[in-house]
C-alpha positions in Angstrom: 154.6 242.8 23.0 158.1 244.1 23.7 160.8 241.8 22.2 163.9 240.7 24.0 165.6 239.7 20.7 169.1 241.0 20.6 169.6 241.0 24.3 170.8 237.4 24.5 174.4 236.9 25.8 175.6 234.8 22.8 175.3 236.3 19.3 174.3 233.0 17.9 171.4 232.7 20.3 170.3 236.2 19.5 170.4 235.4 15.8 168.3 232.3 16.3 165.8 234.3 18.2 165.7 236.9 15.3 165.0 234.1 12.8 162.1 232.9 15.0 160.8 236.5 15.2 160.9 236.7 11.4 158.9 233.4 11.3 156.4 235.0 13.7 156.2 238.0 11.4 155.4 235.8 8.4 152.6 234.1 10.4 151.2 237.5 11.4 151.4 238.8 7.8 149.7 235.8 6.5 146.9 236.3 9.0 146.6 240.0 8.0 146.6 239.2 4.3 143.8 236.7 4.7 141.7 239.2 6.6 142.3 242.7 5.2 139.8 244.0 2.7 141.8 246.8 0.9 143.5 245.3 -2.1 146.4 247.8 -2.1 147.1 247.0 1.6 146.9 243.3 0.9 149.4 243.6 -2.0 151.9 245.6 0.2 151.5 243.2 3.1 152.3 240.3 0.8 155.6 242.1 -0.2 156.5 242.7 3.4 155.8 239.0 4.1 158.2 238.1 1.3 160.9 240.3 2.9 160.5 238.4 6.1 160.8 235.1 4.2 164.0 236.3 2.6 165.4 237.3 6.0 164.7 233.8 7.3 166.5 232.2 4.3 169.5 234.6 4.5 169.9 234.3 8.3 169.5 230.5 8.3 172.2 230.3 5.7 174.6 232.2 8.0 173.7 230.1 11.0 174.4 227.0 8.9 177.8 228.4 7.9 178.6 228.8 11.6 177.5 225.3 12.4 174.5 226.4 14.4 171.1 224.8 14.6 168.5 226.6 12.5 165.0 227.3 13.5 162.4 225.7 11.2 159.4 227.6 12.2 157.8 230.2 14.5 158.4 230.3 18.2 155.6 229.9 20.7 155.3 233.7 20.6 153.7 233.5 17.2 150.3 233.4 18.9 151.0 236.8 20.4 151.9 238.4 17.0 149.3 236.5 15.0 146.7 236.7 17.7 146.7 240.5 17.6 145.8 240.4 13.9 143.1 237.8 14.3 141.5 239.8 17.0 141.8 243.0 15.0 139.7 241.4 12.3 136.7 242.1 14.4 137.0 245.8 13.7 138.4 246.2 10.2 141.5 247.1 8.1 142.7 249.9 10.4 142.7 247.6 13.4 144.7 245.0 11.4 147.2 247.7 10.4 147.5 248.8 14.1 148.2 245.2 15.1 150.9 244.9 12.3 152.3 248.3 13.5 153.0 246.9 17.0 154.5 243.8 15.4 156.8 246.0 13.3 157.9 247.9 16.4 159.2 244.6 17.7 161.0 243.7 14.5 162.5 247.2 14.2 163.7 247.0 17.8 165.2 243.5 17.2 167.0 244.5 14.0 168.4 247.7 15.6 169.7 245.7 18.6 171.3 243.1 16.3 172.9 245.8 14.2 174.3 247.5 17.3 175.9 244.4 18.7 179.7 244.5 18.9 180.0 240.7 18.7 178.1 240.2 15.4 179.7 238.0 12.8 181.4 239.8 9.9 179.4 237.8 7.3 176.0 238.8 8.7 176.6 242.6 8.9 175.2 243.4 5.4 172.2 241.1 5.9 171.3 242.7 9.2 171.6 246.2 7.7 169.3 245.3 4.8 166.9 243.7 7.3 166.7 246.8 9.4 166.1 248.9 6.2 163.3 246.6 5.3 161.8 246.8 8.8 161.9 250.6 8.8 160.3 250.7 5.4 157.5 248.3 6.6 156.8 250.4 9.6 156.9 253.7 7.7 154.4 252.4 5.2 152.0 251.2 7.9 152.4 254.5 9.8 151.6 256.5 6.7 148.4 254.4 6.0 147.3 254.8 9.6 147.9 258.6 9.5 145.8 259.1 6.3 
């Protein structure tokens, strides 16, 4: 799935879509954690899920400060991100990591776009930077496990 998050005309709309993408990621991580056999992988995926949960809280707090409606759950796209993980269960841990890798490509792309926007709110800059750092770390870990 290639995300369009960050391409919205209004910054607030893009930020709402980003929160929904983080909710989608939480759902995908939960599906992966429930299916993956390797205990080390499961532990790391749990940490990554917690990062996405933190992103949701931090970004929703910013949306509230700006008087915007906040998303309260995943978008309809959750079935695309979560579905890849559920299907991957048929062929093992590496397939699950491959599914998560594609999900992380989307979150990395979304956070990069959001960080590059010229119209971003001043009070969200540090949160978006930390979010991108988290996403890069998630993807790098998954990439390293798939390469070994």
